[in-house]
N, C-alpha and C positions, 0 to 999 in steps of 0.2 A: 151950628145950627143944624137940628138932627128933623129930617121929615122923609114921610113914607115912600118907601118907591112903588113907584107906579108901573103897569105895562107898558104905557107908551113909554116912559122914558126909559126901561128897556131896549126897548126895539129901537127907539134914535141911537142909544150906545150901540148895538149890534151892526147897525147902517152906518154908522161914522165908522166903527171899525174895519167894516169890509169897503167900505171910500178910503181910507186909507192904505188898505192893501193894495190897491189897484193904482195908488198914485205914482208909483214906481214909474222911470223909466230908466233909459242908458243910451245917455249921449256918446256916452265914450265906448258903446259896443263896437268891438272889430270888424271891419269890412270880413266879406268871404275872401278868402286870401287862396289864388288860384299857384298851388302848388307848380313848381317849377320840373318841369318835363324836355324840355326844349334840348336840352344835352344827351337828351337817348339816342340810341341810335335806331333806327326805321326797323331793322331784324337781326337778328343774330346771325355771324359770319357761315356758322355751317349748318345751320337746322333750324326749320320753324316748324310750325303745327298747332292746332288747338289745343291748347292747353286743357286738363282735367283738374283742376285743384282740388277737388273734393276726394280726389282718390288718395286713398292709404300705400301709399310706392310701394311698401314691403309686401304687398300682395302678390305684384310681379314675380317675384321669386318662388311663388307657389309653396313655401316650404313652412310647414303649420311650428314646426319649433321654433323660427323667426319669429312669426308672429305671435308666439305666446310668449316670447323674449320681450320684445318690444311693449307686446298690449301689458304686459306685468309692471315692464318699467314704468310706462304711462301712470300708472294706477301705485304704486309704490315708491317711485324714487325719491329720496331727499329733495333732490334739486326742485323737482316739481312741487313739493311739499312747499317747500319755501317761500315758492312762486305764489301760490294760493295763498301763502299767509301773508305776504305781501300785499294781494290784491285784497283781500279783507280788511287790511289796516287802511288803504286807500279807498275802499267803499265807505268804510266808518268816517274817514276825514270829510267824505264827500257828503256823507248824512249831517254831519256837524257844519258844516257849511251850507247846508239846503235849509236847516232848522231856525238861519238867520231872516229867514223870508215870513216867518210867522210870530206872532208874541207869542210870549212865552205868560206863563199864569202859575204864580206862586202862592201856597197856602200860608197864612199865617194866623196865629191864637198865642194867647196870653192870659193871663189869671193872675189875681191878687186876692189874698186873705189879709185881714188885718181887726183890729179891734179899737173903737174910739170911746172916750172917756170925758165926758162934760164934766164942769165944777159944779159940785153939791149933789152929784148922782152917788147911787150906793154902787152900782155896777157899769159894767162898760158894755161897748155896742159891737157886736162881730159886724164886718163888711167884709160881702164878697160880692168881687166882680171880675167879668170874666169877657174878652174881645175874638172876636174871630172875623175873619175875612180873606179877600183874594187881591193879589197885585199882579197886573200885567203891563208891560212895556214894551214898546216896539218902536225899530229906528224905522221910518220914513223913507224908503229908499228912492231919492227923488233922482240921484243921477247914478243909478245903476252898479254902484260899491256892492251889495251884499249879493245881485245875480251875478254879477262878473267872477266874485268869489265861488259862487256855486258851481257855475260852468267851468272855471279852471279846477274845480277839484272835481266832479265827474270825467272832464276828460281825462285827470292823470290817472281815473282808475280804469277807466278803458284803455287808458294806456298799459297798465300794470295786467290787466287781463290779454293784452297782446302778448305781453313778456311771458307769460304763461303759455302762449301759442310757441313763440321763438323757441324758449326752454325745453317744450315737446317734441317740435323739430331738430333740434339740436341733440336732443336724448336720443330717440330714434336712430340717427344717423351712428349716433355713437356705440348703440346695443350693436347693431348691423356690423359696422367695423370689426368690433370685438368678437363676434358670432366667426366672421371670415377670417381675421387673423387664428382663431383657434383652430377652425379645421385646416389651415395655412399650415399650422405647425404639425398638427396630425398627421397631412401629406407628405410635410418632409420626413418626418419621422419614419413613416414607413418608406420613402423613398431609401432613406439612408440605410435602414434593414435589408433592403434589399438588395443594395449596391455593396456593401458586407458582406452578402452572401455570395455574390459574383465576384467579390476580391479575394474574399476564402478561398472560391475554388481554385481561381487563377495561382492563388499560393498554394495549393495542393501540387498543379502543375510544373509549376517553377521550383517547386520545392523535389519535385522526381525528378525535371530534369538536372537537377544539382547535384542528385545522388546518384546520376547515371554521368556525372562530369560531363555535360552536355554547357551546363551553361556556369557563372560563378557565382560565390555567393552574393557578391553584391545583389544581383538581379533577387535575391531571396529577400534581403534585406530590405529593398528600396519596396516590393510589394509587401512585406509586411508593415512599413512605416504605415503605406495607404489605410490598408486594415486598421491599424489604432488609430490613428487621425479620425476615418468614420467612427468608430467607436468611442472616440472622444467627443464627437458631436453629439449623442446621441443625449446626455445630461442636459447640455444646455438648451437643445429643442424641447425636452421635457421640462426645463425650467421657463420659459417661456410661454409653453401654452399653460400653467400652474398659474403665472403672475396675470397673465390674459382672464383666467378663469375666475380669479379673485376681482380683478378688475370690473369684470361682467356682472359678477353677486351684489358688487357694490350700487352697479348703476341699477339693478333691480330692488335695492333698497335691503339686503341681504346681507348676513356675517360675509367674511370673506370666503371660506370654506364649504359654504352651503354649497351640496350637490345639484350640477347642472346636468340635463339631460342632452346632452348633444349626441345624436347619433350620426350627421353625416359627415361620409368619410370624404367627398371631394367637393372641391367648391362649385356654385351651382352655375348653369349656364347662364351668360349675361342676356338677358331679357332685352325684347327689341327697345330700339332707343324711345323714349317718351318724347311726348311732342312738347316742345318747347314754349311755344309761341311765341308773342313778340316782346321784346322789353319793358314796353309800356305795362302788360300783365302784370308785371312784379310788384307794381302799387297798390295792387287787392291781393296779391298772391302771399307776399311775404309777410309774417307777423311785425318782424322786424321793423321794416317800412313802415307799416300801418302803425307802427306804436311812435315811431319818429313823427310822423304828422301829426298825431293827437296832442305829443307834446309839445310841438310848434302850435298848435290851436291854442292848447290850456295856456303857452304863454302870453300869446295876444290877448287873453282875457285877464291876465294878471295884470297887463300894461294897462288895461281898461281900468281894473279895480283899484290900481296905483293912482291913477289921475282921477277918478273920483273920490279917493280919500283927500285929496286937497280942497275939495268944495266943504262948504258948511253944512252939518250934520242936524236932523232934528228928530229928538227921541219924545215918543209919549209916553207918559205914564199913566194908566190909571187904577183907582185903588176902589173896591166897594168892602166893607166894614161894618159889621155890628157891633156899634160902639159899645164902649165897658159901661157897663151898668149892672145891677142886681140882678139875679138869675131870672128870676119872674118875669122881668120887663124885658131882659136878654132880646128878645127877639123881635121886640117893638120898636127898636133905637135902630138906624141904619146911617152910614155914611157915606155918601159917593165922593170922587174927588176923582179929575181929569188933570195934568197937568203937563205941558210941554217944555222941552228943555232946547233949546238952539244953543249947539257949538258951533265957531269956526274958527281954523286956525290963522293965527296971525304970525305969531315968529315961532319957527322952531328949528332954527340952526340949519336949514336947508334939509333935513331929515326926508319928508317927503318927496321933493323936488329930486333927492337922491335915489328913493326908492322907485321915482318914473325911470330915472336912468338906468337903473338895475334892472328893470325888467323890460325897458327896450333893450337892453343889450343881450338879454336872456333871450328874447325873441329871435335877435340876432343869429347867437349861438345854436337855439334848437334848428334855426334856417339852414344853417352850415351844415347841422349834425344830419338834417334830412337830407339835404343834395349829395352827402356824402353815403349816407345809407341806401341812396336809389343807387347812386355811381356803385357802389359797393358790390351790391346784388347782381347786377349786369356784369360785370367782372367775375364774379362767382362762376356764373352760367355760364358763361365764355370759357373759362379757363378750364372748365370740367368739360366742356363740349372738344374743344382742342386736344385736351389731355386724353381724352380715349380715343377720340380719333386715332392720335400720335403713339397711343400704347399698344392698340389691336395693331397698327400696323406693324409698331416693334415684334409683338408675338409671333406675327406673322414671318417677319424676317427670323426672329431667332427659330423658331420650329425648322425653318430651312437652316440654319446654321447647326442643329442640333442634329439632322439628317446627313450631313455633309461629313459631321465631324464621326459619326457612327461609320458610316463608310471608310473614313482613314484610319479608324480605330481595326476594323477589317481588314484593310490592307497592312495595316502595321503589323498585325498579329499573325498575319499568311508570312509575312517576309522575315518574323522573328522566329517562326516553326521551320521555317526552309534555310535558316542560317545565315541568312542575308545580312541581316541586320544584327546589333544587340538589343537590350530590352529598354533603353531608354527610350525610342518613338513610341512604343507600347505605354510606356508608363505615362507620356505625354498625352497622349491620345486618350488615355483613359482618363486621366484627372481631369482634361478639356470636356468629354462626354458627360461626366458625372458632374463637373460643376453646372455646366449647361443646363442639364436637367433639373437642378435643383432651383437654380436662375428663373426657369419657365416657370415653375410654381409660385415662386414669388411675385413675375409679372404677373400673373394670371390674377390673384389674388388683390392684387395693386388696383389691376383692370376693374374688379367689382367694387375695389373699395372707392375708386373714382366716379363708378355710375353712382354709389350713395352719394358721393358729394354733388351729383347734377340734382339726385332727386331733393338734398336737403338745399342746396340753391334754390330751385325752383319754388321754395317753400309749399305752403297749399292752404286751403282754409277748413281741413277736416278737422285743425286745432280747435275750431268753434264748436264741437261736437263735445269736448273733450268735457266730463265732469269733473265736480271739484269733492275732494275727499269732504267725509263727514270733519262737522265741527262743533263745537259748543261754545256755548256761553256768550258774551256780547260780540264776538265778530260772527256769528252766524244771524244774531238778530238784524245786526248792522247791513249783512249783506242783504238779508230778504229786503231789509228796508229800502236799501239803494234800488234795487231790482224792479221794486215796486214804485217807485214814484218816477 
């Protein structure tokens, strides 16, 4: 039966929908979890101090080239772009999950055209009818299932954002390590070229003594072998530098043979040790730890969603339709209906119960993963602090060894020139000094790399300031919706 829709009727409908939107509750909402930190040490073994997680650590080296390389990589690196894309996917899923909190609204329309002919009539009659309307459906979230799904999806998206930060911290360290390694290879090449010049001078002296019958031909061959060995090292050093340049270019999001401006000729001086703070500071400073905590919270909400799914669900369907009729009376006819559909699981072969068990086990897994992330973060800081202290002590000792070896080389040379010994002691000491000099460059580069590892282990909230690359299409729309919700 058709009735005219009044303003009071529409107001009552709107009020009813509003009350239904507020009807939901969350009896299975997870309790606020106290994340475990009882296993954390009170302080680090070697160092502490007030940390500055907002500082972009590469500024400590005071090198504009390094800053340019890292900031370029943060903008153009492929892995960072992949992380941003995964974040947009998670935000879109969060928007989808949140959409279930609201009634949907669908428009519908139909039309029919026909002819009717009665017996005895000369002509048939043309019939036209059109129907227009809207349909809305809504699940009353009595048990908080929809809200739990939305919370889990939101936290999953936030965890993805922290994964972007984790990728940025890792990327900045990788770029710095390649930069240091390139400079180290360049220093190795310069040192080898200098050693070649020194050895060629010695070869000329030994050759001259051989021509005057003071030494044997063996001395000449031995010294010549040192020169040739050093010359053979040059292509290997150049190869390593080129490979490192290729790796750095790819980290910057560029083709391998892209020219890179690296003019520094020696590894930078080690900056002052950064304040490491307390182990508990890593819970907020490390993006990977924060992501693990959010994934754990998301798993708790997934448990709530699975438990709520085992209870009856009430779904309301409302339809407002201008009834089918001739076009001239179409908008004088309407039909309004509201239907409720209650569904309750009776037997599903244990599927819903198994889903609860799965999500509970998932929460246990995420808890273990969070604990592992925390302990690993503390270990990485401790390792970097210990390694830097011991490597610095080793370099100091190595410098003393080099000084002693140079004195021994000078003494062996004096004894050789005075005819007291043959050339073997000189050869031995020469190889020792030159090997120690090359090793010292490697150790200094390793020390800088260890400092970079410490910066990486300390994390930082500077990653929160990173801007997403420009996107287009649905991903951008979903991200804006998520940010505004």
